[in-house]
C-alpha positions in Angstrom: 0.0 0.0 0.0 1.2 3.5 -0.8 1.8 6.2 1.9 0.5 9.8 1.6 1.0 12.9 3.7 -2.0 15.2 4.2 -0.8 18.7 5.0 -3.0 21.1 6.9 -3.0 24.7 5.6 -4.7 27.8 7.2 -8.0 27.3 9.0 -9.6 29.6 11.5 -9.1 29.2 15.3 -12.2 28.3 17.3 -13.9 31.3 18.8 -14.5 29.7 22.2 -13.6 26.5 24.2 -16.9 24.8 23.4 -16.3 25.3 19.6 -12.8 24.0 20.0 -14.0 20.9 21.8 -16.7 20.2 19.2 -14.1 20.5 16.4 -11.6 18.3 18.2 -14.3 15.6 18.8 -15.2 15.6 15.0 -11.5 15.4 14.2 -10.9 12.5 16.5 -14.0 10.7 15.1 -12.6 11.2 11.6 -9.1 9.8 12.6 -10.7 6.8 14.4 -12.8 6.1 11.3 -9.6 5.7 9.3 -8.6 2.7 11.4 -5.3 1.1 10.5 -4.8 3.2 7.4 -3.4 5.9 9.8 0.4 5.7 10.0 0.9 8.9 12.0 -2.3 10.5 13.3 -1.5 14.2 13.5 1.6 16.2 14.1 0.8 19.9 14.8 3.5 22.3 14.0 4.5 25.5 15.9 7.3 28.1 16.1 8.4 27.8 12.5 11.8 29.3 11.7 13.3 29.6 8.2 16.9 29.0 7.3 17.6 30.7 3.9 20.1 29.5 1.3 22.6 32.1 2.5 22.4 30.7 6.0 20.4 33.5 7.5 17.7 32.6 10.0 14.4 34.3 10.5 11.3 33.6 12.5 8.2 32.4 10.7 7.8 30.7 7.4 6.5 31.2 3.9 3.8 28.5 4.2 0.6 28.3 6.2 1.3 24.7 7.1 0.1 23.9 10.6 0.5 20.2 10.7 0.2 16.9 8.9 -1.1 13.3 9.0 0.4 10.3 7.2 -2.0 7.6 5.9 -1.8 4.4 3.8 -4.1 4.2 0.8 -4.3 2.2 -2.4 -4.2 5.2 -4.7 -4.2 9.0 -4.8 -7.9 8.9 -5.5 -8.4 7.0 -2.2 -6.2 9.4 -0.3 -8.1 12.3 -1.7 -11.4 10.8 -0.6 -10.0 10.5 2.9 -8.9 14.1 2.8 -12.3 15.3 1.6 -13.9 13.9 4.7 -11.5 15.7 7.1 -13.2 18.2 9.5 -10.3 20.6 9.1 -12.1 21.7 5.9 -15.0 22.9 8.0 -12.9 25.6 9.7 -11.8 27.1 6.4 -8.6 25.2 6.1 -7.3 23.5 3.0 -5.4 20.2 2.6 -2.6 19.2 0.3 -2.2 15.5 -0.4 1.2 14.1 -1.6 2.3 10.5 -2.2 5.6 9.5 -0.7 8.2 8.5 -3.2 10.0 5.2 -2.7 13.7 5.9 -2.7 16.1 3.2 -4.1 17.9 1.1 -1.5 21.4 2.3 -0.8 
Protein backbone atom coordinates (compact mmCIF):
# COMPACT_ATOMS: atom_id res chain seq x y z
CA UNK A 1 0.00 0.00 0.00
CA UNK A 2 1.22 3.52 -0.77
CA UNK A 3 1.77 6.20 1.86
CA UNK A 4 0.48 9.76 1.61
CA UNK A 5 0.95 12.90 3.66
CA UNK A 6 -2.04 15.17 4.25
CA UNK A 7 -0.77 18.68 4.98
CA UNK A 8 -3.00 21.11 6.90
CA UNK A 9 -2.96 24.72 5.65
CA UNK A 10 -4.66 27.75 7.17
CA UNK A 11 -7.96 27.34 8.97
CA UNK A 12 -9.59 29.56 11.53
CA UNK A 13 -9.13 29.25 15.26
CA UNK A 14 -12.20 28.31 17.32
CA UNK A 15 -13.92 31.32 18.85
CA UNK A 16 -14.47 29.66 22.23
CA UNK A 17 -13.59 26.49 24.17
CA UNK A 18 -16.91 24.81 23.35
CA UNK A 19 -16.34 25.29 19.62
CA UNK A 20 -12.78 23.98 20.02
CA UNK A 21 -14.02 20.86 21.83
CA UNK A 22 -16.69 20.21 19.17
CA UNK A 23 -14.14 20.49 16.38
CA UNK A 24 -11.64 18.30 18.24
CA UNK A 25 -14.32 15.63 18.76
CA UNK A 26 -15.20 15.62 15.04
CA UNK A 27 -11.53 15.43 14.17
CA UNK A 28 -10.92 12.49 16.51
CA UNK A 29 -13.97 10.67 15.09
CA UNK A 30 -12.55 11.17 11.58
CA UNK A 31 -9.14 9.81 12.63
CA UNK A 32 -10.73 6.84 14.38
CA UNK A 33 -12.82 6.07 11.29
CA UNK A 34 -9.61 5.68 9.27
CA UNK A 35 -8.57 2.70 11.39
CA UNK A 36 -5.28 1.06 10.50
CA UNK A 37 -4.76 3.24 7.43
CA UNK A 38 -3.38 5.91 9.78
CA UNK A 39 0.42 5.73 9.96
CA UNK A 40 0.91 8.94 11.98
CA UNK A 41 -2.32 10.52 13.28
CA UNK A 42 -1.52 14.21 13.52
CA UNK A 43 1.60 16.20 14.07
CA UNK A 44 0.77 19.86 14.78
CA UNK A 45 3.53 22.34 14.04
CA UNK A 46 4.46 25.55 15.88
CA UNK A 47 7.25 28.08 16.13
CA UNK A 48 8.41 27.85 12.51
CA UNK A 49 11.85 29.26 11.74
CA UNK A 50 13.29 29.63 8.24
CA UNK A 51 16.90 28.99 7.25
CA UNK A 52 17.62 30.70 3.90
CA UNK A 53 20.06 29.50 1.26
CA UNK A 54 22.60 32.08 2.46
CA UNK A 55 22.39 30.67 5.99
CA UNK A 56 20.39 33.53 7.53
CA UNK A 57 17.75 32.57 10.05
CA UNK A 58 14.40 34.31 10.46
CA UNK A 59 11.32 33.64 12.53
CA UNK A 60 8.22 32.45 10.70
CA UNK A 61 7.77 30.66 7.44
CA UNK A 62 6.45 31.23 3.94
CA UNK A 63 3.81 28.51 4.24
CA UNK A 64 0.56 28.33 6.18
CA UNK A 65 1.34 24.70 7.08
CA UNK A 66 0.08 23.94 10.56
CA UNK A 67 0.51 20.18 10.70
CA UNK A 68 0.24 16.88 8.88
CA UNK A 69 -1.13 13.34 8.98
CA UNK A 70 0.35 10.30 7.24
CA UNK A 71 -1.96 7.59 5.90
CA UNK A 72 -1.80 4.43 3.81
CA UNK A 73 -4.09 4.19 0.77
CA UNK A 74 -4.31 2.18 -2.44
CA UNK A 75 -4.19 5.25 -4.70
CA UNK A 76 -4.16 9.04 -4.83
CA UNK A 77 -7.91 8.94 -5.47
CA UNK A 78 -8.43 6.96 -2.24
CA UNK A 79 -6.19 9.37 -0.29
CA UNK A 80 -8.11 12.35 -1.70
CA UNK A 81 -11.38 10.76 -0.62
CA UNK A 82 -9.99 10.48 2.93
CA UNK A 83 -8.92 14.14 2.82
CA UNK A 84 -12.32 15.30 1.57
CA UNK A 85 -13.92 13.89 4.73
CA UNK A 86 -11.52 15.72 7.09
CA UNK A 87 -13.24 18.17 9.47
CA UNK A 88 -10.31 20.59 9.07
CA UNK A 89 -12.08 21.74 5.89
CA UNK A 90 -15.05 22.87 8.01
CA UNK A 91 -12.93 25.56 9.71
CA UNK A 92 -11.81 27.13 6.44
CA UNK A 93 -8.58 25.19 6.11
CA UNK A 94 -7.30 23.46 3.01
CA UNK A 95 -5.40 20.22 2.59
CA UNK A 96 -2.57 19.19 0.31
CA UNK A 97 -2.16 15.48 -0.36
CA UNK A 98 1.15 14.09 -1.63
CA UNK A 99 2.30 10.54 -2.24
CA UNK A 100 5.60 9.51 -0.69
CA UNK A 101 8.21 8.50 -3.23
CA UNK A 102 10.01 5.23 -2.71
CA UNK A 103 13.75 5.90 -2.73
CA UNK A 104 16.07 3.21 -4.09
CA UNK A 105 17.85 1.13 -1.48
CA UNK A 106 21.37 2.34 -0.81
